[in-house]
Every structure is written in structure tokens, then in C-alpha cells.
gemmi code that builds the backbone of each chain (N, CA, C; Angstrom):
import gemmi

chains = {
    "A": [
        ("GLU", (0.853, -1.198, 0.000), (0.000, 0.000, 0.000), (0.884, 1.243, 0.000)),
        ("ALA", (0.565, 2.165, -0.911), (1.323, 3.410, -0.988), (1.059, 4.241, 0.256)),
        ("GLN", (2.126, 4.662, 0.927), (1.885, 5.481, 2.107), (3.090, 6.311, 2.490)),
        ("VAL", (2.770, 7.373, 3.240), (3.758, 8.238, 3.858), (3.559, 8.103, 5.362)),
        ("THR", (4.625, 7.767, 6.059), (4.534, 7.498, 7.491), (5.320, 8.530, 8.272)),
        ("GLN", (4.636, 9.186, 9.172), (5.267, 10.171, 10.041), (5.260, 9.652, 11.460)),
        ("ASN", (6.301, 10.010, 12.193), (6.339, 9.694, 13.622), (7.109, 10.785, 14.373)),
        ("PRO", (6.629, 11.117, 15.575), (5.439, 10.593, 16.230), (4.176, 11.303, 15.759)),
        ("ARG", (3.018, 10.833, 16.161), (1.753, 11.490, 15.834), (1.505, 12.673, 16.746)),
        ("TYR", (1.914, 12.530, 17.988), (1.727, 13.596, 18.973), (3.025, 13.770, 19.745)),
        ("LEU", (3.361, 15.017, 20.032), (4.595, 15.282, 20.767), (4.435, 16.563, 21.563)),
        ("ILE", (4.727, 16.460, 22.858), (4.787, 17.639, 23.719), (6.223, 17.745, 24.199)),
        ("THR", (6.815, 18.913, 24.006), (8.203, 19.089, 24.402), (8.379, 20.456, 25.047)),
        ("VAL", (9.587, 20.668, 25.561), (9.881, 21.950, 26.204), (10.751, 22.813, 25.293)),
        ("THR", (10.675, 24.084, 25.497), (11.464, 25.029, 24.703), (12.941, 24.679, 24.752)),
        ("GLY", (13.557, 24.635, 23.565), (14.996, 24.427, 23.475), (15.448, 22.978, 23.389)),
        ("LYS", (14.568, 22.039, 23.558), (14.972, 20.633, 23.508), (14.851, 20.097, 22.088)),
        ("LYS", (15.989, 19.786, 21.499), (16.028, 19.350, 20.099), (15.113, 18.158, 19.857)),
        ("LEU", (14.429, 18.172, 18.709), (13.581, 17.042, 18.366), (13.620, 16.791, 16.870)),
        ("THR", (13.286, 15.565, 16.514), (13.224, 15.161, 15.103), (11.894, 14.481, 14.846)),
        ("VAL", (11.241, 14.880, 13.775), (10.034, 14.201, 13.305), (10.424, 13.427, 12.048)),
        ("THR", (10.169, 12.138, 12.074), (10.588, 11.324, 10.934), (9.490, 11.230, 9.888)),
        ("CYS", (9.893, 11.023, 8.643), (8.958, 10.849, 7.536), (9.559, 9.842, 6.571)),
        ("SER", (8.766, 8.878, 6.179), (9.228, 7.859, 5.258), (8.138, 7.562, 4.236)),
        ("GLN", (8.543, 7.375, 2.964), (7.570, 7.021, 1.922), (8.048, 5.776, 1.186)),
        ("ASN", (7.074, 4.988, 0.688), (7.408, 3.709, 0.040), (7.075, 3.712, -1.441)),
        ("MET", (6.988, 4.904, -2.055), (6.576, 4.996, -3.453), (7.718, 5.372, -4.393)),
        ("ASN", (8.920, 5.436, -3.865), (10.084, 5.802, -4.658), (9.955, 7.209, -5.272)),
        ("HIS", (9.247, 8.078, -4.578), (9.081, 9.448, -5.069), (10.362, 10.251, -4.873)),
        ("GLU", (10.635, 11.099, -5.848), (11.802, 11.964, -5.710), (11.492, 13.189, -4.857)),
        ("TYR", (10.284, 13.695, -4.965), (9.924, 14.945, -4.299), (9.296, 14.670, -2.944)),
        ("MET", (9.808, 15.337, -1.917), (9.205, 15.275, -0.589), (9.181, 16.680, -0.007)),
        ("SER", (8.246, 16.874, 0.924), (8.030, 18.223, 1.428), (7.486, 18.183, 2.850)),
        ("TRP", (7.753, 19.236, 3.607), (7.186, 19.412, 4.942), (6.329, 20.670, 4.958)),
        ("TYR", (5.159, 20.544, 5.610), (4.245, 21.668, 5.775), (3.885, 21.801, 7.251)),
        ("ARG", (3.543, 23.012, 7.614), (2.880, 23.210, 8.882), (1.512, 23.826, 8.608)),
        ("GLN", (0.566, 23.491, 9.457), (-0.796, 23.977, 9.257), (-1.297, 24.602, 10.546)),
        ("ASP", (-1.659, 25.854, 10.457), (-2.180, 26.596, 11.600), (-3.547, 27.152, 11.236)),
        ("PRO", (-4.422, 27.310, 12.225), (-5.790, 27.772, 11.942), (-5.793, 29.067, 11.136)),
        ("GLY", (-6.549, 29.064, 10.057), (-6.693, 30.260, 9.232), (-5.557, 30.522, 8.265)),
        ("LEU", (-4.483, 29.744, 8.361), (-3.312, 30.005, 7.509), (-3.082, 28.928, 6.464)),
        ("GLY", (-3.815, 27.852, 6.536), (-3.653, 26.807, 5.536), (-2.320, 26.086, 5.664)),
        ("LEU", (-1.973, 25.364, 4.607), (-0.711, 24.621, 4.572), (0.409, 25.559, 4.138)),
        ("ARG", (1.425, 25.670, 4.953), (2.574, 26.496, 4.578), (3.802, 25.596, 4.479)),
        ("GLN", (4.508, 25.727, 3.388), (5.635, 24.840, 3.139), (6.860, 25.288, 3.929)),
        ("ILE", (7.493, 24.336, 4.589), (8.667, 24.632, 5.401), (9.941, 24.395, 4.582)),
        ("TYR", (10.099, 23.187, 4.115), (11.222, 22.794, 3.273), (10.712, 21.762, 2.269)),
        ("TYR", (11.433, 21.653, 1.168), (11.143, 20.593, 0.231), (12.443, 20.020, -0.307)),
        ("SER", (12.299, 18.855, -0.930), (13.469, 18.187, -1.483), (13.097, 17.615, -2.838)),
        ("MET", (13.875, 17.973, -3.847), (13.600, 17.486, -5.200), (14.210, 16.104, -5.430)),
        ("ASN", (15.195, 15.745, -4.616), (15.822, 14.431, -4.727), (16.823, 14.277, -3.596)),
        ("VAL", (17.501, 13.147, -3.562), (18.501, 12.912, -2.519), (19.549, 14.015, -2.563)),
        ("GLU", (19.898, 14.506, -1.368), (20.902, 15.562, -1.200), (20.515, 16.874, -1.901)),
        ("ALA", (19.249, 17.067, -2.189), (18.780, 18.313, -2.813), (17.592, 18.834, -2.021)),
        ("THR", (17.857, 19.792, -1.125), (16.785, 20.373, -0.325), (16.757, 21.876, -0.533)),
        ("ASP", (15.601, 22.478, -0.279), (15.477, 23.918, -0.460), (14.414, 24.466, 0.466)),
        ("LYS", (14.544, 25.746, 0.788), (13.615, 26.382, 1.709), (12.264, 26.594, 1.058)),
        ("GLY", (11.236, 26.445, 1.877), (9.895, 26.787, 1.461), (9.558, 28.186, 1.917)),
        ("ASP", (8.330, 28.385, 2.334), (7.884, 29.724, 2.714), (8.193, 30.090, 4.168)),
        ("VAL", (8.307, 29.083, 5.037), (8.518, 29.350, 6.470), (9.623, 28.459, 7.032)),
        ("PRO", (10.874, 28.598, 6.563), (11.930, 27.675, 6.973), (12.614, 27.997, 8.304)),
        ("GLU", (12.392, 29.187, 8.835), (13.149, 29.616, 10.022), (12.877, 28.705, 11.201)),
        ("GLY", (13.955, 28.222, 11.826), (13.836, 27.371, 12.998), (13.781, 25.894, 12.692)),
        ("TYR", (13.876, 25.544, 11.415), (13.787, 24.139, 10.988), (15.010, 23.747, 10.167)),
        ("LYS", (15.301, 22.471, 10.211), (16.314, 21.882, 9.334), (15.757, 20.585, 8.771)),
        ("VAL", (16.284, 20.188, 7.616), (15.912, 18.900, 7.037), (17.159, 18.244, 6.468)),
        ("SER", (17.030, 16.973, 6.164), (18.098, 16.280, 5.454), (17.466, 15.244, 4.547)),
        ("ARG", (18.167, 14.888, 3.479), (17.657, 13.868, 2.556), (18.846, 13.024, 2.114)),
        ("LYS", (19.176, 12.082, 2.975), (20.313, 11.210, 2.692), (19.893, 9.982, 1.873)),
        ("GLU", (18.629, 9.611, 2.004), (18.102, 8.497, 1.213), (16.782, 8.953, 0.609)),
        ("LYS", (16.400, 8.283, -0.449), (15.205, 8.699, -1.167), (13.949, 8.582, -0.304)),
        ("ARG", (13.847, 7.557, 0.502), (12.600, 7.291, 1.206), (12.408, 8.146, 2.454)),
        ("ASN", (13.458, 8.722, 3.022), (13.346, 9.409, 4.313), (13.620, 10.904, 4.200)),
        ("PHE", (12.851, 11.663, 4.969), (12.995, 13.124, 4.929), (12.646, 13.665, 6.316)),
        ("PRO", (13.567, 13.568, 7.264), (13.275, 14.010, 8.631), (13.257, 15.527, 8.775)),
        ("LEU", (12.430, 15.989, 9.678), (12.343, 17.416, 10.018), (12.958, 17.593, 11.401)),
        ("ILE", (13.893, 18.509, 11.487), (14.637, 18.710, 12.731), (14.368, 20.107, 13.283)),
        ("LEU", (14.018, 20.155, 14.554), (13.890, 21.430, 15.250), (15.015, 21.471, 16.282)),
        ("GLU", (16.047, 22.258, 16.002), (17.240, 22.273, 16.856), (16.933, 22.871, 18.224)),
        ("SER", (16.143, 23.922, 18.245), (15.796, 24.590, 19.500), (14.343, 25.060, 19.415)),
        ("PRO", (13.405, 24.150, 19.647), (11.992, 24.482, 19.458), (11.540, 25.646, 20.339)),
        ("SER", (10.624, 26.414, 19.786), (10.032, 27.518, 20.545), (8.513, 27.402, 20.474)),
        ("PRO", (7.799, 28.033, 21.413), (6.327, 27.909, 21.438), (5.650, 28.287, 20.122)),
        ("ASN", (6.242, 29.174, 19.328), (5.594, 29.542, 18.058), (5.732, 28.454, 16.992)),
        ("GLN", (6.400, 27.381, 17.341), (6.455, 26.226, 16.438), (5.420, 25.173, 16.812)),
        ("THR", (4.606, 25.482, 17.794), (3.457, 24.629, 18.100), (2.527, 24.646, 16.897)),
        ("SER", (2.269, 23.473, 16.342), (1.509, 23.416, 15.099), (1.212, 21.963, 14.730)),
        ("LEU", (0.474, 21.799, 13.649), (0.234, 20.486, 13.056), (1.123, 20.374, 11.824)),
        ("TYR", (1.952, 19.347, 11.789), (2.931, 19.201, 10.723), (2.577, 18.020, 9.825)),
        ("PHE", (2.772, 18.235, 8.524), (2.529, 17.175, 7.543), (3.735, 17.016, 6.637)),
        ("CYS", (4.058, 15.757, 6.402), (5.046, 15.398, 5.397), (4.289, 14.918, 4.165)),
        ("ALA", (4.829, 15.180, 2.990), (4.179, 14.736, 1.762), (5.234, 14.289, 0.766)),
        ("SER", (4.850, 13.372, -0.101), (5.723, 12.992, -1.205), (4.913, 13.036, -2.485)),
        ("LYS", (5.621, 13.167, -3.596), (4.921, 13.341, -4.873), (5.782, 12.822, -6.003)),
        ("GLY", (5.153, 12.143, -6.941), (5.850, 11.693, -8.130), (5.718, 12.720, -9.234)),
        ("GLU", (6.282, 12.411, -10.392), (6.260, 13.323, -11.532), (4.835, 13.514, -12.009)),
        ("ASN", (4.332, 14.748, -11.949), (2.991, 15.070, -12.435), (1.904, 14.185, -11.836)),
        ("THR", (2.085, 13.811, -10.608), (1.056, 13.030, -9.907), (0.567, 13.816, -8.697)),
        ("GLU", (-0.364, 13.206, -7.984), (-0.859, 13.861, -6.783), (0.140, 13.726, -5.642)),
        ("ALA", (-0.059, 14.523, -4.606), (0.751, 14.436, -3.403), (0.104, 13.462, -2.420)),
        ("PHE", (0.953, 12.708, -1.750), (0.505, 11.798, -0.698), (0.989, 12.375, 0.630)),
        ("PHE", (0.080, 12.485, 1.562), (0.404, 13.091, 2.848), (0.482, 12.044, 3.958)),
        ("GLY", (1.312, 12.339, 4.940), (1.348, 11.537, 6.142), (0.167, 11.855, 7.040)),
        ("GLN", (0.107, 11.156, 8.172), (-1.038, 11.286, 9.079), (-0.981, 12.570, 9.900)),
        ("GLY", (0.148, 13.215, 9.899), (0.285, 14.451, 10.652), (0.958, 14.232, 11.998)),
        ("THR", (1.661, 15.259, 12.457), (2.283, 15.265, 13.787), (1.845, 16.531, 14.502)),
        ("ARG", (1.163, 16.339, 15.606), (0.722, 17.508, 16.384), (1.774, 17.795, 17.437)),
        ("LEU", (2.459, 18.914, 17.257), (3.558, 19.288, 18.147), (3.127, 20.435, 19.041)),
        ("THR", (3.400, 20.266, 20.329), (3.177, 21.337, 21.307), (4.503, 21.630, 21.990)),
        ("VAL", (4.917, 22.891, 21.958), (6.152, 23.321, 22.620), (5.768, 24.233, 23.779)),
        ("VAL", (6.152, 23.821, 24.981), (5.761, 24.613, 26.178), (6.977, 25.313, 26.779)),
    ],
    "B": [
        ("SER", (3.490, 37.009, -8.356), (3.770, 35.687, -7.796), (2.551, 34.787, -8.003)),
        ("GLN", (2.808, 33.504, -7.944), (1.728, 32.562, -8.162), (0.989, 32.301, -6.855)),
        ("LYS", (-0.305, 32.486, -6.883), (-1.095, 32.271, -5.674), (-2.333, 31.457, -5.995)),
        ("ILE", (-2.850, 30.850, -4.941), (-4.117, 30.133, -5.027), (-5.022, 30.737, -3.969)),
        ("GLU", (-6.225, 31.125, -4.351), (-7.138, 31.748, -3.397), (-8.445, 30.969, -3.346)),
        ("GLN", (-8.824, 30.643, -2.130), (-10.107, 29.972, -1.922), (-10.898, 30.778, -0.908)),
        ("ASN", (-12.215, 30.658, -0.998), (-13.081, 31.382, -0.075), (-12.867, 30.838, 1.330)),
        ("SER", (-12.431, 31.685, 2.225), (-12.132, 31.216, 3.575), (-13.381, 31.033, 4.417)),
        ("GLU", (-14.497, 31.590, 3.961), (-15.739, 31.412, 4.718), (-16.265, 30.005, 4.516)),
        ("ALA", (-16.829, 29.456, 5.563), (-17.411, 28.115, 5.478), (-18.639, 28.142, 4.588)),
        ("LEU", (-18.852, 27.021, 3.916), (-20.024, 26.872, 3.065), (-20.969, 25.889, 3.734)),
        ("ASN", (-22.165, 26.358, 4.046), (-23.170, 25.502, 4.681), (-24.270, 25.214, 3.676)),
        ("ILE", (-24.542, 23.931, 3.462), (-25.620, 23.586, 2.542), (-26.446, 22.446, 3.119)),
        ("GLN", (-27.600, 22.251, 2.520), (-28.525, 21.212, 2.960), (-28.204, 19.907, 2.235)),
        ("GLU", (-28.362, 18.820, 2.934), (-28.149, 17.505, 2.331), (-28.970, 17.370, 1.048)),
        ("GLY", (-28.356, 16.782, 0.027), (-29.035, 16.574, -1.238), (-28.784, 17.676, -2.256)),
        ("LYS", (-28.350, 18.845, -1.791), (-28.048, 19.948, -2.697), (-26.651, 19.786, -3.289)),
        ("THR", (-26.372, 20.615, -4.294), (-25.040, 20.627, -4.896), (-24.174, 21.687, -4.225)),
        ("ALA", (-23.003, 21.272, -3.776), (-22.036, 22.209, -3.198), (-21.082, 22.663, -4.297)),
        ("THR", (-20.798, 23.947, -4.341), (-19.860, 24.482, -5.328), (-18.805, 25.305, -4.607)),
        ("LEU", (-17.556, 24.891, -4.772), (-16.432, 25.581, -4.145), (-15.579, 26.211, -5.242)),
        ("THR", (-14.993, 27.354, -4.919), (-14.253, 28.126, -5.919), (-12.775, 28.197, -5.588)),
        ("CYS", (-11.962, 28.124, -6.622), (-10.520, 28.269, -6.498), (-10.057, 29.233, -7.591)),
        ("ASN", (-9.456, 30.327, -7.181), (-8.925, 31.298, -8.145), (-7.404, 31.306, -8.071)),
        ("TYR", (-6.769, 31.453, -9.214), (-5.316, 31.500, -9.221), (-4.829, 32.762, -9.912)),
        ("THR", (-3.613, 33.128, -9.599), (-3.024, 34.328, -10.203), (-1.901, 33.936, -11.141)),
        ("ASN", (-1.454, 34.904, -11.892), (-0.343, 34.687, -12.810), (-0.797, 33.760, -13.951)),
        ("TYR", (0.110, 33.065, -14.531), (-0.243, 32.262, -15.706), (-0.952, 30.986, -15.282)),
        ("SER", (-1.660, 30.384, -16.226), (-2.400, 29.159, -15.913), (-1.427, 28.009, -15.662)),
        ("PRO", (-1.669, 27.273, -14.599), (-0.813, 26.117, -14.331), (-1.152, 24.977, -15.295)),
        ("ALA", (-0.240, 24.044, -15.430), (-0.492, 22.890, -16.299), (-1.666, 22.064, -15.776)),
        ("TYR", (-1.858, 22.095, -14.469), (-2.984, 21.369, -13.888), (-3.329, 21.959, -12.525)),
        ("LEU", (-4.523, 21.659, -12.083), (-4.974, 21.984, -10.740), (-5.400, 20.684, -10.074)),
        ("GLN", (-5.237, 20.635, -8.770), (-5.620, 19.443, -8.028), (-6.556, 19.849, -6.881)),
        ("TRP", (-7.443, 18.941, -6.542), (-8.332, 19.145, -5.400), (-8.131, 18.022, -4.397)),
        ("TYR", (-8.107, 18.434, -3.109), (-7.903, 17.500, -2.014), (-9.007, 17.700, -0.975)),
        ("ARG", (-9.248, 16.621, -0.228), (-10.155, 16.690, 0.899), (-9.336, 16.520, 2.169)),
        ("GLN", (-9.641, 17.326, 3.200), (-8.963, 17.178, 4.471), (-9.971, 17.130, 5.610)),
        ("ASP", (-9.888, 16.063, 6.395), (-10.700, 15.946, 7.598), (-9.897, 16.473, 8.782)),
        ("PRO", (-10.572, 16.929, 9.854), (-9.870, 17.555, 10.982), (-8.744, 16.688, 11.528)),
        ("GLY", (-7.555, 17.279, 11.636), (-6.412, 16.598, 12.220), (-5.776, 15.539, 11.348)),
        ("ARG", (-6.227, 15.415, 10.125), (-5.690, 14.385, 9.227), (-5.058, 15.011, 7.987)),
        ("GLY", (-4.229, 14.231, 7.302), (-3.584, 14.750, 6.111), (-4.542, 14.856, 4.943)),
        ("PRO", (-4.316, 15.811, 4.044), (-5.157, 15.931, 2.852), (-5.097, 14.673, 2.013)),
        ("VAL", (-6.209, 14.371, 1.364), (-6.310, 13.209, 0.491), (-6.718, 13.677, -0.895)),
        ("PHE", (-5.988, 13.221, -1.890), (-6.225, 13.626, -3.276), (-7.587, 13.162, -3.778)),
        ("LEU", (-8.266, 14.068, -4.513), (-9.560, 13.729, -5.109), (-9.502, 13.729, -6.637)),
        ("LEU", (-9.128, 14.853, -7.203), (-9.194, 14.992, -8.659), (-8.077, 15.887, -9.164)),
        ("LEU", (-7.639, 15.624, -10.378), (-6.695, 16.479, -11.095), (-7.341, 16.878, -12.406)),
        ("ILE", (-7.240, 18.159, -12.764), (-7.736, 18.612, -14.061), (-6.637, 19.374, -14.756)),
        ("ARG", (-6.409, 19.053, -16.014), (-5.327, 19.669, -16.777), (-5.821, 20.928, -17.473)),
        ("GLU", (-4.899, 21.731, -17.874), (-5.186, 23.030, -18.477), (-6.059, 22.902, -19.718)),
        ("ASN", (-5.866, 21.817, -20.466), (-6.615, 21.657, -21.714), (-7.927, 20.893, -21.522)),
        ("GLU", (-8.284, 20.631, -20.278), (-9.543, 19.958, -19.978), (-10.516, 20.976, -19.396)),
        ("LYS", (-11.708, 21.001, -19.911), (-12.699, 21.949, -19.395), (-13.363, 21.404, -18.141)),
        ("GLU", (-13.519, 20.078, -18.109), (-14.305, 19.467, -17.043), (-13.810, 18.047, -16.778)),
        ("LYS", (-13.895, 17.638, -15.505), (-13.519, 16.278, -15.134), (-14.536, 15.794, -14.114)),
        ("ARG", (-14.919, 14.521, -14.235), (-15.917, 13.985, -13.300), (-15.412, 12.701, -12.650)),
        ("LYS", (-15.861, 12.506, -11.414), (-15.578, 11.252, -10.696), (-16.724, 11.037, -9.727)),
        ("GLU", (-17.582, 10.105, -10.076), (-18.758, 9.799, -9.248), (-19.561, 11.084, -9.018)),
        ("ARG", (-19.735, 11.533, -7.786), (-20.531, 12.741, -7.528), (-19.707, 14.029, -7.607)),
        ("LEU", (-18.468, 13.917, -7.969), (-17.593, 15.082, -8.019), (-17.416, 15.560, -9.449)),
        ("LYS", (-17.349, 16.891, -9.595), (-17.065, 17.469, -10.900), (-16.172, 18.676, -10.700)),
        ("VAL", (-15.153, 18.795, -11.531), (-14.231, 19.926, -11.479), (-14.187, 20.577, -12.848)),
        ("THR", (-14.144, 21.903, -12.850), (-13.987, 22.638, -14.103), (-12.742, 23.502, -14.021)),
        ("PHE", (-12.226, 23.885, -15.184), (-11.005, 24.684, -15.278), (-11.261, 25.742, -16.343)),
        ("ASP", (-11.333, 26.993, -15.920), (-11.593, 28.103, -16.845), (-10.360, 29.000, -16.876)),
        ("THR", (-9.586, 28.900, -17.962), (-8.336, 29.658, -18.041), (-8.581, 31.140, -18.308)),
        ("THR", (-9.771, 31.472, -18.798), (-10.087, 32.885, -19.021), (-10.361, 33.582, -17.693)),
        ("LEU", (-11.149, 32.938, -16.858), (-11.457, 33.483, -15.542), (-10.363, 33.188, -14.524)),
        ("LYS", (-9.413, 32.334, -14.874), (-8.366, 31.863, -13.953), (-9.016, 31.275, -12.704)),
        ("GLN", (-9.871, 30.283, -12.986), (-10.692, 29.761, -11.902), (-10.996, 28.286, -12.117)),
        ("SER", (-11.088, 27.565, -10.985), (-11.578, 26.191, -11.009), (-12.762, 26.106, -10.054)),
        ("LEU", (-13.786, 25.398, -10.489), (-14.939, 25.150, -9.626), (-14.995, 23.669, -9.288)),
        ("PHE", (-15.325, 23.385, -8.047), (-15.415, 22.005, -7.559), (-16.848, 21.795, -7.087)),
        ("HIS", (-17.520, 20.817, -7.684), (-18.919, 20.559, -7.369), (-19.075, 19.184, -6.738)),
        ("ILE", (-19.911, 19.129, -5.713), (-20.329, 17.841, -5.150), (-21.847, 17.788, -5.296)),
        ("THR", (-22.322, 16.866, -6.118), (-23.759, 16.748, -6.306), (-24.341, 15.798, -5.261)),
        ("ALA", (-25.648, 15.957, -4.997), (-26.337, 15.107, -4.013), (-25.517, 14.997, -2.741)),
        ("SER", (-25.159, 16.139, -2.187), (-24.237, 16.156, -1.047), (-24.803, 15.419, 0.170)),
        ("GLN", (-23.890, 14.880, 0.955), (-24.238, 14.102, 2.142), (-23.469, 14.664, 3.338)),
        ("PRO", (-23.976, 14.459, 4.536), (-23.225, 14.923, 5.720), (-21.796, 14.401, 5.753)),
        ("ALA", (-21.575, 13.204, 5.210), (-20.220, 12.630, 5.177), (-19.283, 13.409, 4.262)),
        ("ASP", (-19.813, 14.295, 3.439), (-18.978, 15.143, 2.577), (-18.416, 16.333, 3.341)),
        ("SER", (-18.865, 16.545, 4.545), (-18.393, 17.672, 5.357), (-16.901, 17.523, 5.627)),
        ("ALA", (-16.149, 18.524, 5.219), (-14.685, 18.488, 5.339), (-14.160, 19.814, 4.803)),
        ("THR", (-12.848, 19.985, 4.864), (-12.206, 21.123, 4.208), (-11.663, 20.654, 2.873)),
        ("TYR", (-11.886, 21.440, 1.838), (-11.451, 21.091, 0.490), (-10.379, 22.085, 0.044)),
        ("LEU", (-9.259, 21.526, -0.388), (-8.094, 22.325, -0.768), (-7.867, 22.249, -2.268)),
        ("CYS", (-7.490, 23.369, -2.825), (-7.106, 23.451, -4.224), (-5.587, 23.628, -4.263)),
        ("ALA", (-4.931, 23.044, -5.257), (-3.482, 23.179, -5.368), (-3.091, 23.352, -6.827)),
        ("ARG", (-2.026, 24.105, -7.047), (-1.507, 24.279, -8.404), (-0.030, 23.919, -8.428)),
        ("ARG", (0.423, 23.557, -9.611), (1.844, 23.328, -9.790), (2.548, 24.675, -9.721)),
        ("TYR", (3.711, 24.666, -9.100), (4.465, 25.908, -8.920), (5.469, 26.069, -10.043)),
        ("GLY", (5.277, 27.064, -10.871), (6.243, 27.397, -11.906), (6.527, 26.232, -12.827)),
        ("GLY", (7.751, 26.112, -13.235), (8.124, 25.050, -14.154), (8.523, 23.773, -13.448)),
        ("ALA", (8.586, 23.813, -12.143), (8.959, 22.615, -11.376), (7.784, 21.660, -11.392)),
        ("THR", (7.968, 20.479, -11.905), (6.830, 19.589, -12.083), (6.297, 19.032, -10.778)),
        ("ASN", (7.082, 19.065, -9.742), (6.648, 18.407, -8.526), (6.185, 19.326, -7.410)),
        ("LYS", (6.575, 20.572, -7.432), (6.204, 21.436, -6.319), (4.770, 21.920, -6.476)),
        ("LEU", (4.023, 21.828, -5.386), (2.637, 22.284, -5.351), (2.488, 23.420, -4.349)),
        ("ILE", (1.618, 24.374, -4.663), (1.216, 25.353, -3.645), (-0.282, 25.213, -3.430)),
        ("PHE", (-0.683, 25.330, -2.174), (-2.060, 25.058, -1.782), (-2.794, 26.329, -1.394)),
        ("GLY", (-4.096, 26.324, -1.639), (-4.951, 27.352, -1.088), (-5.205, 27.054, 0.385)),
        ("THR", (-5.864, 27.994, 1.057), (-6.121, 27.811, 2.490), (-7.289, 26.868, 2.750)),
        ("GLY", (-8.031, 26.541, 1.704), (-9.118, 25.587, 1.862), (-10.447, 26.234, 2.196)),
        ("THR", (-11.511, 25.542, 1.844), (-12.873, 25.971, 2.186), (-13.539, 24.861, 2.976)),
        ("LEU", (-14.082, 25.233, 4.125), (-14.790, 24.257, 4.958), (-16.217, 24.095, 4.470)),
        ("LEU", (-16.575, 22.880, 4.145), (-17.937, 22.565, 3.707), (-18.666, 21.838, 4.834)),
        ("ALA", (-19.846, 22.321, 5.187), (-20.674, 21.659, 6.192), (-22.004, 21.320, 5.553)),
        ("VAL", (-22.319, 20.032, 5.479), (-23.575, 19.574, 4.894), (-24.517, 19.200, 6.026)),
        ("GLN", (-25.622, 19.911, 6.098), (-26.586, 19.705, 7.184), (-27.601, 18.638, 6.792)),
        ("PRO", (-27.880, 17.700, 7.706), (-28.867, 16.642, 7.387), (-30.280, 17.195, 7.333)),
    ],
}
model = gemmi.Model(1)
for chain_id, residues in chains.items():
    chain = gemmi.Chain(chain_id)
    for i, (resn, *xyz) in enumerate(residues, 1):
        res = gemmi.Residue()
        res.name, res.seqid = resn, gemmi.SeqId(i, " ")
        for name, pos in zip(("N", "CA", "C"), xyz):
            atom = gemmi.Atom()
            atom.name, atom.element = name, gemmi.Element(name[0])
            atom.pos, atom.b_iso = gemmi.Position(*pos), 0.0
            res.add_atom(atom)
        chain.add_residue(res)
    model.add_chain(chain)
structure = gemmi.Structure()
structure.add_model(model)
structure.setup_entities()
């Protein structure tokens, strides 16, 4: 079954404690992306990757890092989380001229 | 810049009626537009893709149109049901990059029984 898997689904952490949200896809897609979704603001792209070792900033990259060492994985790293990064996060992958497949989402709370 | 605009106000309709959601885009026409459904707290799920050279696309009770003159796509759900209640997102391809998508903020549809 084609899927994008994110972990964890829910996370509560404290300000400044580094965390990683993992994302994995099984469709051999080259393109992967991270979004955050906040009420009234829709999906905003954080970072995207066109292929292995090729990442680029989206619309709201500040405070985030990503890496793409293998095609299937695209982790999102928050080196020093702050309360304004409390949000619902989605990972997505996409093939050439196809639809995007989204993960189940990660609800992050930073206190 | 390329943007996607959707009506941010919720759309409330009665069960059995046709729901019509609007997506407007700026700049040049994208090669295609996509529509997704999103339930609360869950990831968007793809519904339909319509290409620039297609006027209309149908899938069961869903219909999408693409008007390059108006720079607009309409998404219709006929014989709507309470189970159709969700947020519907429109997305366009970004520039010449075949894989990057930009999304509208979505329109919340509420179908009353």
C-alpha cells in the first residue's frame, strides 16, 4: 500500500529541547516536502526536497532543518523548538505530475 | 507571484443539494490543478486532477472545471451528504517545477442533514 509514514503522531516538548520528526515514503518518489498547518493560515511549506541531497527552503523555513540522505526518508529537525512552532505538521511525497501523498500528521506542542 | 485563493468562509448547505467551491489563481495558468479533501487533524487526500486543456472532469458525484479565461476552477459535489463535510483544498503546480505544489487555504464545507 502506498503510504507516507510520520512519527510521532503527537509530541509535547519543552522550549529548546532538540527534536526530530521522521517521515518515510514507500513509493520511490523523488519529491518530498514538509508543511505546517495553523488555523486560518492553511498549509505552509517549510522545506522541500527534489531528490537525494537536494533540499530547499519553502515559505517558512526559520527554525527548521531537514536532510535527505536516502530517497525514502525526509526528517524534520527542530534544533531549539520555541512555542511559536506549536503546530500540526505534515510530510508529503509526490511523483512526476502526480498527486501528493500526505502523512497522518504530527501535532507538536512546545511549552 | 503565483497564488491560489479559496473562499475562507465556510459553506453551509442542505443535504441533497449541490455544493460548489471556488478556487482562483493568479499569474499564468498552471499545467494542472488538483483538489484535495482534508478531515480535521488528518492529512489531505487527493480527489481529482484537471489539466489546463480539460474543461471538465468527473468522478462519481464530483465534478471539477477549469476556466483559463477566468483563472478559476470550480469544484462541485452533487447530491451532497453529511459525510462530505470536510475542508477542500485546491493546489496548483508551482512554476516550471513539475513536482512542487502550492495550496490554497481551503474551504470548509458543512452539509446539514
